[in-house]
Backbone bond lengths (Angstrom), bond angles and torsions (degrees), N, CA, C in turn:
res aa  C-N    CA-C-N  psi(-1)  N-CA   C-N-CA  omega(-1)  CA-C   N-CA-C  phi
1 M - - - 1.456 - - 1.536 111.44 -
2 L 1.316 115.35 -30.00 1.462 119.13 179.03 1.526 111.26 -63.07
3 A 1.338 116.56 -37.58 1.468 120.24 179.37 1.524 110.82 -63.74
4 I 1.314 117.55 -40.31 1.467 121.24 178.90 1.522 110.21 -65.02
5 V 1.318 116.44 -43.12 1.467 120.35 179.52 1.527 110.47 -62.68
6 I 1.320 117.32 -40.30 1.466 120.65 179.42 1.523 111.22 -65.80
7 I 1.319 117.37 -44.40 1.471 120.84 -179.32 1.519 111.18 -64.61
8 V 1.319 116.81 -49.59 1.463 120.56 -179.16 1.529 110.05 -65.15
9 G 1.314 117.03 -40.05 1.465 120.50 177.53 1.513 112.20 -61.38
10 A 1.333 116.99 -41.48 1.462 120.85 179.23 1.528 111.27 -63.72
11 V 1.326 117.17 -40.84 1.466 120.42 178.97 1.523 110.86 -66.35
12 V 1.317 116.39 -44.33 1.471 119.82 -179.25 1.528 110.81 -65.49
13 I 1.333 117.63 -43.06 1.464 120.58 178.27 1.526 110.50 -62.86
14 D 1.330 116.77 -41.05 1.462 119.82 178.51 1.525 110.66 -63.62
15 F 1.314 117.07 -43.21 1.467 121.35 -177.79 1.528 111.49 -67.99
16 L 1.319 117.43 -44.90 1.460 120.80 -172.94 1.531 114.42 -88.70
17 W 1.342 117.83 -28.19 1.454 118.47 -169.28 1.529 113.54 -120.25
18 L 1.310 118.26 -46.90 1.458 120.81 -171.81 1.524 114.48 -82.30
19 D 1.303 117.80 -31.56 1.462 121.47 -175.32 1.528 110.42 -90.40
20 R 1.319 116.35 71.97 1.465 121.43 -176.86 1.527 112.88 -69.44
21 D 1.330 117.49 -38.27 1.466 119.67 -175.42 1.525 113.04 -95.32
22 R 1.320 118.34 8.63 1.469 125.24 174.21 1.525 113.44 60.18
23 K 1.338 117.31 36.56 1.457 119.52 178.19 1.522 111.60 -78.13
24 R 1.326 117.56 -36.88 1.466 119.90 -179.20 1.521 112.54 -88.44
25 W 1.313 117.76 -35.17 1.461 121.32 -175.99 1.528 112.39 -109.78
26 G 1.314 118.14 14.54 1.457 121.88 -178.54 1.517 113.95 -63.78
27 W 1.324 116.61 -25.18 1.465 119.86 179.87 1.526 111.42 -67.15
28 M 1.335 118.43 -12.71 1.465 121.78 177.46 1.524 111.80 -99.23
29 K 1.323 117.53 8.43 1.458 121.62 -173.54 1.526 112.65 -59.43
30 S 1.303 117.74 -39.29 1.463 120.53 -176.49 1.530 113.42 -87.41
31 W 1.327 116.74 0.17 1.462 120.25 -179.70 1.527 110.89 -75.99
32 S 1.326 115.76 149.41 1.455 119.61 174.46 1.532 109.09 -77.93
33 T 1.305 115.85 166.64 1.468 120.74 178.92 1.523 110.34 -61.13
34 F 1.315 117.30 -38.78 1.458 121.14 178.87 1.526 111.32 -59.62
35 H 1.314 117.18 -44.20 1.458 120.78 -179.63 1.527 111.67 -67.87
36 K 1.327 117.03 -35.92 1.462 119.83 176.55 1.532 110.74 -65.52
37 V 1.329 116.87 -43.98 1.468 120.69 177.57 1.518 110.10 -62.92
38 L 1.311 117.15 -41.84 1.459 121.42 178.06 1.526 111.27 -62.47
39 F 1.316 117.81 -40.69 1.459 122.00 178.02 1.521 110.94 -62.53
40 F 1.336 117.14 -48.49 1.459 120.15 -177.65 1.529 111.84 -70.48
41 A 1.315 117.81 -32.60 1.461 119.98 174.78 1.524 110.07 -66.29
42 G 1.317 117.06 -42.49 1.467 120.72 176.37 1.514 111.58 -63.75
43 F 1.328 116.66 -39.61 1.459 121.08 176.32 1.521 110.64 -59.74
44 F 1.321 116.55 -43.87 1.459 121.05 179.38 1.531 111.37 -63.93
45 V 1.315 117.42 -44.34 1.468 121.16 -179.66 1.523 110.91 -64.45
46 V 1.316 117.30 -46.06 1.466 120.37 -179.96 1.528 110.66 -65.20
47 S 1.323 117.88 -41.95 1.463 120.82 177.62 1.526 111.35 -61.23
48 T 1.306 116.35 -42.08 1.459 120.55 178.70 1.520 111.20 -64.77
49 C 1.317 117.95 -44.18 1.469 121.54 179.17 1.530 111.09 -62.58
50 I 1.312 117.52 -42.83 1.463 120.64 179.05 1.518 110.04 -64.69
51 Y 1.319 117.41 -45.83 1.455 120.93 179.92 1.524 111.72 -61.33
52 L 1.320 116.71 -46.25 1.467 119.73 -179.85 1.525 111.41 -68.29
53 G 1.325 116.84 -35.95 1.465 119.86 177.84 1.512 112.81 -66.00
54 L 1.306 116.70 -40.38 1.459 119.91 179.51 1.529 113.13 -74.53
55 S 1.321 116.54 -27.72 1.451 118.59 -178.33 1.533 113.03 -99.11
56 A 1.329 118.49 6.74 1.470 122.10 -177.12 1.537 110.64 -61.86
57 G 1.288 118.53 -33.90 1.459 120.95 -179.34 1.525 112.76 -71.87
58 F 1.300 117.82 -18.38 1.459 121.80 -177.49 1.512 113.79 -99.91
59 I 1.316 116.56 -8.96 1.475 120.36 -178.53 1.513 110.34 -83.15
């Protein structure tokens, strides 16, 4: 779970704090807040599924 928190935290910090001039996330400029939340929620779900799928043999 720590790996998921680190990955999601890094993306959120990059989106909200580090990318001041919108070079990496500029393609989302015209999106509504709802679509941005939906994108990041989907990112979190997919990241969690991949992490759990890859670590299923070790649990």
